[in-house]
N, C-alpha and C positions, 0 to 999 in steps of 0.2 A: 506462497503471503495467504494470509487468511483473510478473507472479504466479509464482512456483513453486507448483507446488502437491503435494498428497500430503506434505506437511512430516511425518507421521506415518510415514513409510514412508524413514527416513534411509538405511537400510542399502541399498536399493533403488534411491539416485538413479543417474537417467542424465548430470546436471548437478550440478556440485559447487556449493553456495551462494557459494563467492566466485567462481566464474564467472559467475552469474547476476548477482551483486552489482556484478563490474568492467564487465559489458554494461550492466547499466541505467546506472551512473555515467558512463562514457563517451559514453553515448548521451542524458544528462540526465533518464533517467526513472526514478521510484520502484520499487525493487522490495520486495516484500512475499513470504514463505513464507507458504503456507494448507494447509489439508488441509481438504477436504470432508466425509471422515470425520468429524473429531474436532470440525469448526467454527471451528478455529483460524483467527484473523484473516478470514474470510468477512463477517461481517456490514463490519466496518472497511474493506475492501477496497471494497466495494460504496460503502460511504457517503463514503468518500475520491471517489472515482470521480465521483459523483454533484453533490455539493458542487462539485467542479472545475468541472464541465460547466454547472452552474447558474451559478457565478461569472464563468465565463468569458461566459455569456448577458448576463448581468445586471450586470456589472461597468461603471462609467462612468469615464473617462479619468484622474480622481483617486483612484477607489479603490485601494487597495493590493491586489497581485496574491494570489490565495490559491497557497498552497504546500503542493502534496499529500506530500510528504517531509516538513514540520514539520509537519501536520497527524498525521499517521500516528505520527510520532513522539509528537506529546505525548499522543497517546490510548494509546498503549501505557504509557506512564508515569503517567497517572493510574490510579488505583486503581477508579475508578467510571467508567470510560470508555463513552464513547457506544455501545460496541456489545457491551456484556460478556452 
């Protein structure tokens, strides 16, 4: 997962969000912005990575693959997400 930190400091960006999103897309890596200061998406990022690692370790050949990007988008759209 590609994380852009300090989302709370948009005026002082070193990398534009669009550039980071493109880098993630081009490399097949989910991208998310976080802020350690405000807590924005921090828990969600850790939960998504942990779920991905667990699924890779325990997944059987016929089990569906875990999609980090879909999980993150689903959690962002759920009012009572896993990590609020």
